[in-house]
C-alpha positions as CSV (number, residue, x, y, z in Angstrom):
1,M,18.2,-2.8,-20.5
2,T,18.0,-4.3,-17.0
3,E,20.0,-7.3,-16.1
4,I,18.9,-10.9,-16.4
5,Y,16.9,-11.5,-13.3
6,Q,17.3,-14.4,-10.9
7,T,15.6,-13.3,-7.7
8,S,15.4,-15.0,-4.4
9,D,13.2,-18.0,-3.9
10,A,13.7,-17.9,-0.1
11,E,11.1,-19.3,2.2
12,G,11.6,-19.1,5.9
13,T,12.0,-17.0,9.1
14,I,14.1,-13.9,8.9
15,N,16.3,-12.6,11.8
16,F,15.9,-8.8,11.9
17,I,15.4,-6.0,14.5
18,N,13.5,-3.3,12.5
19,M,12.4,-2.3,9.0
20,F,15.6,-0.4,8.3
21,D,17.7,-3.6,9.0
22,L,15.3,-5.4,6.7
23,E,15.8,-3.0,3.8
24,H,19.6,-3.3,4.0
25,M,19.3,-7.1,4.1
26,A,16.9,-7.1,1.1
27,Q,19.4,-5.0,-0.9
28,E,21.8,-8.0,-0.8
29,V,19.3,-10.4,-2.5
30,I,17.3,-8.2,-4.9
31,P,19.1,-7.4,-8.2
32,K,20.3,-3.8,-8.4
33,G,17.7,-2.6,-10.9
34,G,14.8,-4.1,-9.1
35,F,15.9,-2.9,-5.7
36,G,16.4,0.6,-7.1
37,Y,12.8,0.5,-8.5
38,I,11.3,-0.7,-5.3
39,S,13.3,1.4,-2.8
40,S,13.8,4.8,-4.5
41,G,11.7,7.9,-4.6
42,A,11.3,10.7,-7.2
43,G,13.6,13.6,-7.9
44,D,15.6,14.7,-4.9
45,V,13.7,12.3,-2.7
46,F,12.5,15.2,-0.5
47,T,8.9,13.8,-0.2
48,Y,10.2,10.3,0.2
49,R,12.3,11.4,3.2
50,E,9.6,13.6,4.6
51,N,7.1,10.7,4.6
52,E,9.1,9.1,7.5
53,R,10.1,12.3,9.2
54,A,6.5,13.7,9.3
55,F,5.5,11.2,11.9
56,E,7.6,13.3,14.3
57,H,5.3,16.2,13.9
58,Q,2.8,14.6,16.3
59,L,3.5,13.0,19.7
60,I,1.8,10.1,21.5
61,I,1.0,11.0,25.0
62,P,1.8,8.1,27.5
63,H,-0.9,7.3,30.0
64,V,-0.7,5.4,33.3
65,L,-3.2,3.8,35.6
66,K,-5.5,3.0,32.7
67,D,-6.2,-0.7,33.6
68,V,-4.8,-1.8,30.2
69,E,-3.3,-5.3,29.6
70,L,-2.8,-7.3,26.4
71,P,-4.2,-4.7,24.0
72,S,-6.2,-6.1,21.1
73,T,-5.3,-5.0,17.5
74,E,-8.4,-6.8,16.0
75,K,-10.4,-4.6,13.7
76,L,-13.9,-5.2,12.4
77,F,-14.0,-3.5,9.0
78,E,-17.0,-3.6,6.7
79,G,-18.2,-6.8,8.4
80,E,-14.8,-8.5,8.1
81,K,-12.7,-9.3,11.2
82,L,-9.0,-8.4,10.5
83,R,-6.2,-9.4,12.8
84,S,-5.1,-5.8,12.8
85,P,-5.9,-2.6,10.8
86,I,-2.6,-3.1,8.9
87,I,-3.1,-4.1,5.3
88,M,-1.1,-4.8,2.2
89,A,-0.7,-1.8,-0.2
90,P,-0.7,-2.5,-3.9
91,V,2.9,-2.9,-5.2
92,A,3.8,-3.8,-8.8
93,A,5.8,-6.8,-9.9
94,H,6.5,-8.8,-6.7
95,G,8.5,-11.1,-8.9
96,L,11.3,-8.5,-8.8
97,A,11.8,-9.6,-5.2
98,N,11.0,-13.3,-5.1
99,T,10.5,-15.8,-7.9
100,K,7.3,-16.9,-6.3
101,G,6.0,-13.3,-6.7
102,E,2.4,-12.4,-5.7
103,E,1.6,-16.1,-5.0
104,A,3.9,-16.0,-2.0
105,S,2.9,-12.5,-0.8
106,A,-0.8,-13.2,-1.0
107,K,-0.3,-16.5,0.9
108,G,1.6,-14.7,3.7
109,V,-0.9,-11.9,4.0
110,A,-3.8,-14.4,4.1
111,E,-2.1,-16.5,6.8
112,Y,-1.6,-13.3,8.8
113,G,-5.2,-12.4,8.5
114,T,-5.7,-9.1,6.7
115,I,-6.5,-7.4,3.4
116,Y,-4.3,-7.9,0.4
117,T,-4.5,-5.4,-2.5
118,I,-3.6,-6.8,-5.9
119,S,-1.8,-4.5,-8.3
120,S,-2.9,-4.2,-11.9
121,Y,0.8,-4.5,-12.6
122,A,1.2,-7.8,-10.8
123,S,3.6,-10.4,-12.2
124,R,0.9,-13.1,-11.6
125,T,-2.7,-13.4,-12.8
126,M,-5.6,-12.7,-10.5
127,E,-6.5,-16.4,-10.6
128,Q,-3.0,-17.4,-9.4
129,I,-3.0,-14.8,-6.6
130,R,-6.4,-15.8,-5.4
131,Q,-5.6,-19.5,-5.5
132,A,-2.4,-19.1,-3.6
133,A,-4.2,-17.1,-0.8
134,G,-6.9,-19.7,-0.3
135,P,-10.7,-19.5,-0.3
136,S,-11.0,-17.3,2.8
137,A,-8.7,-14.6,1.5
138,N,-9.8,-10.9,1.8
139,Q,-8.5,-9.2,-1.4
140,W,-9.0,-5.8,-3.1
141,F,-8.0,-4.9,-6.6
142,Q,-6.0,-1.8,-7.5
143,F,-7.0,-0.5,-10.9
144,Y,-4.9,1.4,-13.4
145,M,-7.5,2.2,-16.1
146,S,-6.9,1.5,-19.7
147,K,-7.6,4.0,-22.5
148,D,-10.1,1.4,-23.8
149,D,-13.3,1.1,-21.8
150,G,-13.9,-2.4,-23.2
151,I,-10.7,-3.5,-21.6
152,N,-11.6,-1.8,-18.4
153,L,-14.9,-3.7,-18.2
154,T,-13.1,-7.0,-18.9
155,I,-10.6,-6.4,-16.1
156,L,-13.4,-5.3,-13.6
157,E,-15.3,-8.5,-14.4
158,Q,-12.1,-10.5,-13.8
159,A,-11.6,-8.8,-10.5
160,K,-15.2,-9.6,-9.4
161,A,-15.0,-13.2,-10.6
162,N,-11.9,-13.6,-8.5
163,G,-13.5,-12.4,-5.3
164,A,-12.3,-8.8,-5.1
165,K,-14.2,-7.0,-2.3
166,A,-13.2,-3.4,-3.4
167,I,-11.7,-1.6,-6.3
168,V,-8.9,0.9,-5.6
169,L,-8.5,3.5,-8.3
170,T,-4.9,4.8,-8.3
171,A,-5.4,8.4,-9.4
172,D,-2.0,9.9,-8.7
173,A,0.0,8.1,-11.4
174,T,-1.3,9.4,-14.7
175,V,2.4,9.9,-15.6
176,G,5.5,8.5,-14.1
177,G,7.3,10.5,-11.4
178,N,10.9,11.6,-11.9
179,R,12.5,8.2,-11.1
180,E,16.2,9.1,-11.5
181,T,17.4,5.9,-9.9
182,D,15.7,3.8,-12.6
183,R,17.3,5.9,-15.3
184,R,20.7,5.6,-13.8
185,N,20.3,1.8,-13.5
186,G,18.8,1.6,-17.0
187,F,15.9,-0.3,-15.4
188,T,13.2,-1.8,-17.5
189,F,10.7,-4.4,-16.3
190,P,12.0,-8.0,-16.8
191,L,8.6,-9.5,-16.1
192,A,5.3,-9.7,-17.8
193,M,2.2,-8.1,-16.3
194,P,-0.5,-10.6,-17.2
195,I,-3.5,-8.7,-15.7
196,V,-3.0,-5.9,-18.2
197,E,-1.5,-7.9,-21.1
198,S,-4.3,-6.8,-23.4
199,Y,-2.7,-3.3,-23.6
200,Q,0.9,-3.7,-22.4
201,T,3.5,-6.4,-21.8
202,G,5.6,-4.9,-19.1
203,V,8.7,-6.8,-20.4
204,G,11.4,-4.4,-21.6
205,Q,9.3,-1.3,-20.7
206,T,10.3,1.6,-18.5
207,M,7.9,2.8,-15.8
208,N,7.1,5.8,-17.9
209,A,6.2,3.5,-20.8
210,V,4.0,1.4,-18.5
211,Y,2.1,4.4,-17.3
212,G,1.9,5.8,-20.8
213,S,0.0,2.7,-21.9
214,S,-2.6,3.4,-19.2
215,K,-5.2,6.1,-19.1
216,Q,-3.5,9.4,-18.4
217,K,-6.5,11.7,-18.1
218,L,-8.7,10.9,-15.2
219,S,-11.8,12.7,-14.0
220,P,-14.8,12.1,-11.7
221,K,-16.4,10.3,-14.7
222,D,-13.9,7.5,-14.3
223,V,-15.0,7.0,-10.7
224,E,-18.6,7.0,-11.8
225,F,-17.7,4.4,-14.5
226,I,-16.1,2.0,-11.9
227,V,-18.9,2.5,-9.4
228,E,-21.5,1.7,-12.1
229,H,-19.8,-1.3,-13.6
230,S,-18.2,-3.0,-10.7
231,S,-21.0,-2.9,-8.0
232,L,-18.1,-2.9,-5.5
233,P,-16.9,-0.3,-3.0
234,V,-14.5,2.1,-4.8
235,Y,-11.6,3.8,-3.1
236,V,-9.8,6.7,-4.7
237,K,-6.1,6.4,-4.0
238,G,-3.7,9.3,-4.0
239,V,-5.9,11.9,-2.2
240,Q,-3.9,14.6,-0.4
241,S,-6.3,17.6,-0.3
242,E,-9.7,18.6,0.9
243,E,-10.8,19.5,-2.6
244,D,-10.0,16.1,-3.9
245,V,-12.0,14.5,-1.1
246,E,-15.1,16.4,-2.3
247,R,-14.4,15.6,-5.9
248,A,-14.0,11.9,-5.2
249,L,-17.0,11.6,-2.9
250,S,-19.3,13.6,-5.3
251,A,-18.4,11.1,-8.0
252,G,-19.6,8.2,-5.8
253,A,-16.4,7.0,-4.1
254,N,-17.0,4.8,-1.1
255,G,-13.6,5.4,0.5
256,I,-10.5,7.7,0.4
257,W,-7.0,6.4,0.3
258,V,-4.4,9.0,1.5
259,S,-1.1,8.4,-0.2
260,N,1.7,10.1,-2.2
261,H,2.7,6.8,-3.8
262,G,5.5,6.4,-1.2
263,G,7.2,9.6,-2.5
264,R,7.6,8.1,-6.0
265,Q,5.5,10.6,-7.9
266,L,5.5,14.4,-7.2
267,D,8.7,15.3,-5.4
268,G,8.3,18.5,-3.4
269,G,4.8,17.6,-2.2
270,P,3.7,17.2,1.4
271,A,4.4,14.1,3.5
272,A,1.4,11.8,3.4
273,F,1.0,11.9,7.2
274,D,0.7,15.7,7.1
275,S,-1.9,15.4,4.3
276,L,-3.9,12.9,6.4
277,Q,-4.6,15.7,9.0
278,Y,-6.4,17.8,6.3
279,V,-8.1,14.9,4.5
280,S,-9.5,13.3,7.6
281,K,-11.1,16.6,8.6
282,A,-12.6,17.0,5.2
283,V,-13.9,13.4,5.2
284,D,-15.5,13.9,8.6
285,G,-16.4,10.3,9.1
286,R,-18.5,10.0,5.9
287,V,-16.4,7.1,4.4
288,P,-13.5,5.0,5.5
289,I,-9.9,6.3,5.1
290,V,-6.9,4.1,4.2
291,F,-3.4,5.6,4.7
292,D,0.0,4.6,3.3
293,S,3.5,6.1,2.7
294,G,6.5,6.1,5.0
295,V,5.1,3.6,7.6
296,R,8.1,1.9,9.2
297,R,7.1,1.6,12.9
298,G,4.2,0.5,15.0
299,Q,4.0,4.0,16.4
300,H,3.5,5.2,12.8
301,V,0.5,3.0,12.5
302,F,-0.8,4.3,15.9
303,K,-0.4,7.9,14.8
304,A,-2.1,7.4,11.5
305,L,-5.1,5.7,13.3
306,A,-5.2,8.5,15.8
307,S,-5.2,11.0,12.9
308,G,-8.2,9.6,11.2
309,A,-7.2,6.5,9.3
310,D,-9.3,3.4,9.5
311,L,-6.7,1.1,7.9
312,V,-2.9,1.6,7.4
313,A,-1.2,0.0,4.4
314,I,2.4,-1.1,4.1
315,G,4.3,-1.6,0.8
316,R,8.1,-1.6,0.7
317,P,8.6,-3.4,4.1
318,A,6.4,-6.2,3.0
319,I,8.3,-6.6,-0.3
320,Y,11.6,-6.7,1.6
321,G,10.2,-9.5,3.8
322,L,9.0,-11.3,0.6
323,A,12.5,-11.1,-0.8
324,L,14.2,-12.6,2.3
325,G,11.6,-15.1,3.4
326,G,8.8,-15.6,0.9
327,S,5.3,-16.0,2.4
328,V,6.9,-16.6,5.9
329,G,8.9,-13.4,5.6
330,I,6.0,-11.3,4.6
331,R,3.9,-12.6,7.5
332,Q,6.8,-11.8,9.8
333,V,6.7,-8.2,8.6
334,F,3.0,-7.8,9.5
335,E,3.6,-9.5,12.8
336,F,6.5,-7.0,13.5
337,F,4.1,-4.1,13.0
338,Q,1.5,-5.7,15.1
339,T,3.9,-6.4,18.0
340,E,5.2,-2.8,18.0
341,L,1.6,-1.5,17.8
342,E,0.6,-3.6,20.8
343,M,3.6,-2.2,22.8
344,V,2.7,1.4,21.9
345,M,-1.0,0.8,22.8
346,Q,0.0,-0.6,26.2
347,L,2.2,2.4,27.0
348,A,-0.4,4.9,25.7
349,G,-3.1,3.3,27.8
350,V,-5.5,2.1,25.1
351,Q,-7.0,-1.3,24.9
352,T,-8.5,-1.4,21.4
353,I,-8.1,0.1,17.9
354,E,-11.3,2.0,18.4
355,E,-9.8,3.7,21.4
356,I,-6.8,4.8,19.4
357,Q,-9.1,6.5,17.0
358,G,-10.6,8.5,19.8
359,I,-7.5,9.9,21.3
360,K,-5.6,13.1,20.5
361,L,-2.0,13.4,19.6
362,R,0.1,16.4,20.9
363,E,1.8,18.7,18.5
364,N,5.6,18.4,18.6
365,R,6.9,21.9,19.5
366,Y,10.5,20.7,19.7
367,I,11.1,20.7,15.9
């Protein structure tokens, strides 16, 4: 069993230089079991490590004399103005990092001015998360399907009632990955998961048990079900191949989310950034692409946008900011990425996000 939890209830500005510093600082305040769950990858953590290294496979070409000053990171997406194309990825159980949980993280993301994706495995209710973010919040809902379609319909209705603007079907976690760190730590969830309490509690469960309570056999029919019953845009999350693009779009998906779950599922698979090259070519502009996994720098965001992503999601860095500074800390993390992105844009000679999406990166022949 995991230890009795007393996480941080910090609220305030954090003094850090980069995301690697932030991770080390967060390790000092998040209990060992929770930090291991948040920070670790699957198996030998090969894919986890490659997620960060893969950004070195492509190079940003500096440009001069481009008449660029004060680049804008604003992004108009589906009629909504975002402060930047950097959004919050779905992450389970924010209460592992801060006693205020998703209420603090949703508030921080809303104050920053971008999209917040609520996890099915949140430690707060959708109502609490929505209320904390305020009436102007832009929120999506990440869906782990139950084996019971009646429960699925109830959760979808709840998401719609609480203003969700899209449904994100996580399709790459029908079973838990080889989370050896969790097993070494004897980690079980110390917190309830109120959104899915009709079919699991979360408290005292391992990650494998949590996934085992959800639907483990997904097919295009599940995408069709969500499309039909939600009347909202549906993104399929976990896509890493051309074949899966066609399977998802044929089933009615309105967007593709490229991700390998932060290296937490299939170890030995490709880095998410390398997969993005193939997926974006297969999508060919038909639907929006969201990208996550391994993003730690503004230049990572730049490279993902230049490689076909429309939005770039961050997960672990935001949770580290939450642990250390609550809603203020999580907003700081988004501002860190924006500041670095603006610097890279200036040096690369691009004024807008749309211009990033029109440039070409150069293959790194030095590795």
